[in-house]
C-alpha positions in Angstrom: 183.1 9.8 13.8 185.8 10.5 11.2 184.9 11.9 7.8 186.0 8.7 6.1 183.9 6.5 8.4 180.9 8.8 7.9 181.4 8.4 4.1 181.6 4.6 4.4 178.5 4.6 6.5 176.5 6.8 4.1 177.7 4.8 1.1 176.2 1.7 2.5 172.8 3.3 2.6 172.7 5.1 -0.7 169.9 4.3 -3.0 170.5 3.2 -6.5 169.9 5.7 -9.3 171.3 8.9 -10.5 171.8 11.6 -8.0 171.1 15.2 -8.7 174.2 17.5 -8.5 174.0 20.8 -6.7 173.6 23.3 -9.5 176.2 25.9 -10.4 173.3 28.3 -9.8 173.9 28.1 -6.0 177.3 29.7 -6.3 176.7 32.5 -8.8 174.2 35.3 -8.0 174.2 38.9 -9.0 174.6 41.7 -6.6 170.8 42.3 -7.0 170.2 38.7 -6.0 169.0 37.7 -9.4 170.0 34.4 -10.7 172.3 34.4 -13.6 170.2 33.3 -16.6 172.9 31.8 -18.8 174.7 29.5 -16.5 173.5 26.4 -18.3 173.3 28.0 -21.8 175.9 25.6 -23.3 177.9 28.5 -24.6 181.7 28.5 -24.2 183.2 30.1 -21.1 185.3 33.2 -21.9 188.9 33.6 -20.7 190.5 37.0 -21.1 194.2 37.7 -20.6 197.7 36.7 -21.6 199.1 34.3 -24.2 202.8 34.1 -23.5 205.9 32.2 -24.6 207.9 31.1 -21.5 211.6 30.6 -21.8 212.5 28.0 -19.2 216.1 27.7 -18.0 216.9 24.6 -15.9 220.4 24.4 -14.5 221.9 21.0 -14.0 223.9 22.3 -11.0 223.5 25.2 -8.7 223.7 28.4 -10.7 226.4 31.0 -9.9 226.1 34.7 -10.4 228.4 36.2 -13.1 228.9 33.0 -15.1 227.0 30.5 -17.2 225.7 27.3 -15.8 225.2 24.1 -17.9 221.6 23.0 -18.2 218.6 23.0 -20.5 216.7 25.9 -22.1 213.3 25.3 -23.6 210.4 27.3 -25.1 207.1 26.5 -23.5 203.6 27.9 -24.3 202.4 29.9 -21.3 200.5 32.9 -20.0 198.0 32.6 -17.1 194.9 33.0 -19.2 196.2 30.7 -21.9 197.3 28.0 -19.4 193.9 28.1 -17.7 192.0 27.9 -21.0 194.2 25.0 -22.3 193.6 23.1 -19.2 189.9 23.7 -19.5 190.0 22.5 -23.1 191.8 19.3 -22.3 189.2 18.5 -19.5 186.4 18.8 -22.0 185.4 22.5 -21.9 185.8 24.7 -25.0 186.7 28.1 -23.8 186.8 31.2 -26.0 189.9 33.2 -25.4 190.4 37.0 -25.8 194.0 37.8 -26.0 196.8 39.3 -28.2 200.0 38.1 -29.9 202.5 39.7 -32.3 203.3 38.8 -35.9 206.5 36.9 -34.9 207.7 33.4 -34.5 206.4 33.3 -30.9 203.0 34.4 -32.1 203.0 31.7 -34.8 203.8 29.0 -32.2 200.9 30.1 -29.9 198.4 30.4 -32.7 199.2 27.1 -34.3 199.0 25.3 -31.0 195.7 26.9 -30.3 194.3 25.7 -33.6 195.6 22.2 -33.0 193.4 22.1 -29.9 190.4 22.8 -32.0 189.8 26.2 -30.3 188.7 29.4 -31.9 191.3 32.1 -32.6 188.7 34.7 -33.4 189.3 36.6 -30.1 193.1 36.7 -30.5 194.3 40.0 -31.9 197.4 39.9 -34.0 199.2 43.2 -34.1 201.9 44.3 -36.5 205.0 45.9 -34.9 204.6 44.4 -31.4 206.4 41.5 -29.8 204.5 38.6 -28.5 204.6 38.6 -24.6 207.6 36.6 -23.3 208.5 35.5 -19.8 212.0 34.2 -19.0 212.2 31.8 -16.0 215.3 30.5 -14.3 214.6 27.5 -12.1 216.4 26.1 -9.1 217.2 22.4 -8.7 213.9 21.8 -7.0 211.9 23.0 -10.0 210.9 26.3 -8.4 211.4 29.7 -10.0 214.6 31.3 -8.7 214.3 34.4 -10.9 212.1 35.6 -13.8 211.7 38.5 -16.1 208.4 39.3 -17.8 208.1 41.3 -21.0 204.3 41.6 -21.3 203.7 45.3 -22.0 201.8 44.4 -25.2 199.0 43.0 -23.1 198.4 46.2 -21.3 198.8 48.4 -24.3 196.9 46.6 -27.0 194.4 44.3 -25.2 192.0 47.3 -25.0 188.4 47.8 -23.9 187.5 48.3 -27.6 188.9 44.9 -28.6 187.2 43.2 -25.6 183.9 44.9 -26.4 183.9 43.3 -29.9 183.1 40.0 -28.1 180.2 41.3 -26.1 177.9 38.5 -27.4 180.4 35.8 -26.3 180.7 37.3 -22.8 176.9 37.8 -22.5 176.2 34.2 -23.2 179.1 32.6 -21.3 178.6 30.6 -18.2 181.6 32.3 -16.6 184.2 34.9 -17.6 187.8 34.6 -16.2 190.0 37.7 -16.4 193.7 37.7 -15.5 195.4 40.7 -13.9 197.7 41.2 -16.9 194.9 43.4 -18.3 195.2 47.1 -17.6 192.6 48.5 -15.2 190.4 50.0 -17.9 190.3 46.7 -19.8 189.6 44.8 -16.6 186.7 47.1 -15.8 185.3 47.0 -19.3 185.3 43.2 -19.3 183.7 43.0 -15.9 181.0 45.5 -16.8 180.1 43.5 -19.9 179.8 40.4 -17.8 177.7 42.2 -15.1 175.3 43.5 -17.8 174.3 39.9 -18.7 174.6 38.5 -15.1 177.7 36.5 -16.1 179.9 35.6 -13.1 183.5 36.8 -13.1 186.6 34.9 -11.9 189.6 37.1 -11.2 193.1 35.5 -11.4 195.6 37.9 -9.7 198.7 36.7 -11.6 201.3 38.4 -9.3 201.4 40.4 -6.0 201.8 43.8 -7.8 199.0 43.1 -10.4 196.7 41.5 -7.8 196.0 45.0 -6.4 194.0 45.8 -9.6 191.1 44.1 -7.8 190.4 47.4 -6.2 188.7 48.9 -9.2 186.6 45.8 -10.0 185.8 44.3 -6.6 182.1 45.1 -7.1 181.9 42.9 -10.2 183.9 39.8 -9.1 182.5 36.6 -7.6 185.6 34.4 -7.6 189.3 35.0 -6.9 192.2 32.6 -6.8 195.2 34.2 -5.0 198.2 32.7 -3.2 199.0 34.0 0.3 201.0 37.0 -0.7 198.4 38.0 -3.4 195.6 37.6 -0.8 197.3 40.0 1.6 198.0 42.5 -1.2 194.4 42.3 -2.4 193.0 42.8 1.1 195.3 45.8 1.5 194.2 47.3 -1.8 190.5 47.2 -1.0 190.7 48.4 2.5 192.3 51.5 3.9 195.1 51.0 6.4 194.8 47.2 6.3 197.1 45.7 9.0 199.9 43.4 7.7 201.1 40.3 9.5 204.2 39.8 11.5 204.8 36.3 10.2 206.5 35.7 6.9 204.2 34.8 4.0 205.0 33.2 0.6 206.2 29.8 -0.2 208.8 29.7 2.6 206.0 30.4 5.1 203.8 27.7 3.5 206.4 25.1 4.1 207.0 26.1 7.7 203.4 26.5 8.8 200.6 23.9 8.9 197.5 24.6 6.9 195.5 25.3 10.1 198.1 27.8 11.3 198.2 29.6 7.9 194.4 29.9 7.9 194.3 31.4 11.3 196.8 34.0 10.3 195.1 34.7 7.0 191.5 34.8 8.2 191.4 38.6 8.6 192.5 39.1 5.0 190.0 36.5 3.9 187.2 38.2 5.8 188.1 41.6 4.3 187.6 40.3 0.8 184.4 38.3 1.6 182.9 41.4 3.3 183.8 43.4 0.2 181.6 41.2 -1.9 183.7 38.2 -3.1 181.6 35.1 -2.9 184.3 32.4 -3.3 188.0 32.5 -2.5 190.2 29.6 -3.8 193.4 30.2 -1.8 196.3 28.3 -3.2 198.9 27.0 -0.8 201.4 25.2 -2.8 202.4 21.9 -1.1 199.7 22.5 1.4 196.9 22.3 -1.2 194.2 24.9 -1.2 191.5 26.5 1.0 188.0 27.0 -0.4 186.4 29.9 1.4 182.7 30.4 0.9 180.8 33.5 1.9 177.8 33.6 4.2 175.0 34.2 1.6 171.7 33.0 2.9 170.0 34.2 -0.3 171.9 31.6 -2.3 169.7 29.1 -4.0 171.1 26.1 -2.2 168.4 23.7 -3.4 169.3 21.0 -5.8 167.9 21.8 -9.3 167.8 19.0 -11.8 169.3 19.8 -15.2 170.1 17.7 -18.2 173.6 16.4 -17.8 175.8 14.0 -19.6 175.6 15.7 -23.0 177.6 18.5 -24.6 181.0 19.9 -23.6 182.3 18.6 -20.3 180.0 15.6 -20.3 182.8 13.0 -20.0 184.2 14.8 -17.0 180.8 15.2 -15.4 179.8 11.5 -16.0 183.1 10.0 -14.7 183.1 12.3 -11.7 179.5 11.6 -10.9 180.1 7.8 -11.2 183.4 7.9 -9.2 182.1 10.2 -6.4 178.4 9.2 -6.1 178.9 8.1 -2.6 180.0 11.6 -1.6 176.6 13.2 -2.6 175.0 12.6 0.8 178.0 14.0 2.6 177.6 17.3 0.7 174.0 17.5 1.9 175.3 17.6 5.5 177.1 20.9 5.0 175.2 23.9 6.3 175.7 26.3 3.4 174.0 29.2 5.2 177.1 30.0 7.2 180.7 30.9 6.2 182.7 27.8 5.1 186.4 27.3 5.0 187.4 23.9 3.6 191.0 22.6 3.3 191.8 20.4 0.4 195.3 18.9 0.9 197.7 18.5 -2.0 198.2 15.0 -3.5 201.5 13.2 -3.1 203.5 13.7 -6.3 207.1 13.6 -7.7 207.6 17.2 -8.8 209.2 18.0 -12.2 208.1 21.7 -12.4 205.7 23.9 -10.5 205.0 26.7 -12.9 201.7 25.4 -14.3 200.2 24.0 -11.1 198.2 27.1 -10.0 196.8 27.7 -13.5 195.7 24.1 -13.9 194.1 24.2 -10.5 192.0 27.2 -11.6 191.4 25.6 -15.0 190.2 22.3 -13.4 187.8 24.1 -11.2 186.3 26.2 -14.0 186.0 23.3 -16.4 184.2 21.3 -13.7 181.8 24.0 -12.8 181.0 24.6 -16.5 180.4 20.8 -16.9 177.8 21.0 -14.1 179.8 19.7 -11.1 179.3 21.3 -7.7 182.0 23.5 -6.1 183.4 20.7 -3.9 184.0 18.2 -6.7 185.2 21.0 -8.9 187.8 22.1 -6.4 188.9 18.5 -6.1 189.2 18.2 -9.8 191.4 21.3 -9.7 193.7 19.7 -7.2 193.9 16.6 -9.4 194.7 18.8 -12.4 197.4 20.6 -10.5 199.0 17.3 -9.6 199.2 16.3 -13.2 200.7 19.6 -14.1 203.7 19.3 -11.7 204.5 15.9 -13.2 205.4 17.4 -16.5 207.9 20.0 -17.8 205.1 21.8 -19.6 202.7 24.3 -18.1 199.7 22.1 -19.0 200.1 18.3 -19.5 199.8 17.0 -23.0 196.7 15.0 -21.9 194.6 14.5 -18.8 193.4 11.0 -18.2 189.9 11.5 -16.8 189.9 8.2 -14.8 193.1 9.2 -13.0 191.7 12.7 -12.5 188.5 11.3 -11.0 190.3 8.9 -8.7 192.6 11.7 -7.5 189.6 14.0 -7.0 187.9 11.4 -4.9 191.0 10.9 -2.8 191.1 14.7 -2.3 187.5 15.0 -1.2 187.9 12.2 1.3 190.9 14.0 2.8 189.2 17.4 2.8 188.0 18.9 6.0 186.2 21.9 7.3 188.2 24.4 9.3 186.5 26.4 12.0 185.8 30.0 11.0 185.7 31.5 14.5 
């Protein structure tokens, strides 16, 4: 029986009344198998990493080397951590960001926008004599990056363990901490150790192939990662000696040529390396092929359904509308055997692409906002896919606004189209 027919059959037999969501507890456990005590504390999630001004250059015709090309150049607020946090904020979460900007016009732009979102700037260090991080992107006619130059040294030099440690209380009470790989290795480790001390789960966003290798020094502290194909292979290589590379070409070009199933078969060895090293959840982004959600075999997870007060506080609107829209999916989730490794494919949603730069960050932001709101990992991933769809329909890294009804409808469509892929 197809997944959709099973859903329809189950929906006909669902009882009225509120269903109990699987708790975020079931996905975050410490290495000592203790439950994280602050997952439902109501405190803001913490996001640590880059706030950047992106310079976007969009040619109106094919660019040629050695000469100028007519087009449009714009300044866009960016940075992986900043994009993720803004997406979370616009979906109802209120993240606390720890970052750095300079005392220049770019820094002014970033700070003023952050204040306009009603978010705290307390964790943003403003340093005299440094330039706010800037990334210059040149796009092709399809909206993909053809070339880019990143000037983000300030993040590595001034976003120090000492500055991060000032916000130990924020980290210790957070439901989750996301770190991006723009941090230098010492700062990454300091942030992760503060999180571990309070049993706060850590999400590592690899940023780029070269920086993704920084996972090596913090692998023991991280529960979540969100790489693309190339970053996944680089991370697997970094945490294992002599890791074998693949003969097939990876990256976006490979994504377009290979089906999701073929890609997964080729990437399974790398996925297993990272799962065996202690990562609990891998959100593998595949561009136009959507994403894979890879869950570790952890029989000691609390996979029971714990009732918590929902529908109040930050994220309540997202939780309520998703629970209402997807209530017929609850019983399907109970059919999944969570005591064995799971690899689930969530296809991308059809969309007219304007620009692709913010899609991955909004995918992560959507998942994090949903988990913090109390949604389970399946619905949260589907919300992330829906947020990514909204992102590619705008020329900004994060849409001006998310319409929660549309997000919920897209998330439901995604869940209905998702399927489990064999792990053997």
